[in-house]
N, C-alpha and C positions, 0 to 999 in steps of 0.2 A: 504494500500500500504506500501511498504518498500522503504528505500533509496537504490539506486543501490549499495552502499558500504556495505549494510547489507547482511547477509546470510539468506537463506530460512530455516525456521524451519520445522520439520516434521508436517504433517497434519493428524489429527485423526478424523475419522467419526464413528458414532454409527449406526450400521445396525439393524433395527427393523422390526417386522412383522406389519401387518395392525392394531394391537391393541397397538403398542408401546413397545412390549416386545423385549429385545435384542435377536438377532439371533446368535447362535454359529455355526461356520463352513460355513458361507455364502461365496460363491465365489464372489469376487468383481474384476472388471476390471477397471483400471484407464487408460484413454487416455489423454496424455498431449501434448501440443504444445507450444513451446516458440517462440515468435515473437518479433521483434523490437517494442519498446514502441512508440505510437503515441498519440497525444492529442485527446481528445474526439471530435467527428465530429458532426456538427449540423445535425439534423435529415433530413433536406431538401436538403442536399448536398451529393455528391459522395466523398468518402474518399479513400485515398491511404493506402493500408495495409502495415504494417511494414515487413521487411525481416524475413524469417524463420530462426531461429537459431538452431532448433532441435525439435524432437518429439519422444515420446516413449509410449509403452503400457506396463503396469505393472499388473500382476495378484497377488492377495492377498486373504487371507482367514480370516474372522473375528474370534476373539478369544472367550474365554468362556464368556466374558462380552459383546460380540457383537461389540467390537471396531476393527477397522482396521486402520493401520497407514502406510503412505508412506512418503518418502522424495522426494519432487518435484524436477524437473530439476532445477539446480542452474543457476542463471543468470550470475554468474562470473563477476560482476561489470558492466554488460551491462544494459542500460536502456531498459527494456523489459516488456512484458506482458505474463504471463503463463496462458493458458486456460486449465482447467482440467474438465473432465467429468468422474464421477464414476458410473458404471453400475452394477447392480446385478439382477439375475433372468431373464434377457432379457426384463423385462418390467419396471423396476424402475431405475431412473437415477437422478443424481444431478450434476449441473455444477457450477463452481466458477472460478474466475480469481484472480491472484496475480500480482500486478503491482510493478515493480521496477522503480521508477521515476528518471529522470535525476536530 
C-alpha cells in the first residue's frame, strides 16, 4: 500500500509464453477501477463498498523485452483502492490492487 499523500508509480508487467519466454508485441488490456478505501471486512459479514471515483480501460503492447508499463489512475490524495486486471490473448489475466490508506 501507499500513503494517500504519495503518488502512484508506473506498473510494469512481463508478458511471457507458456515456457516463460518474453513475448514481443503482445496486446494487453488493462481494466482499472478506483474506489473509496474501506477497511478489510470479516469474511462472515456483508461489507459496504466504497464510492467509485473512476475507471478506465487502457490498451498497450509489450515491447521487445516482453514488458508493458502503465501509469495507474492517480488517487489524488484520496484514501482509495485501485483494482487492476491485465488481460492478454483472451485467456490469460492477472489482477492486483493498490491501496492508498488514510
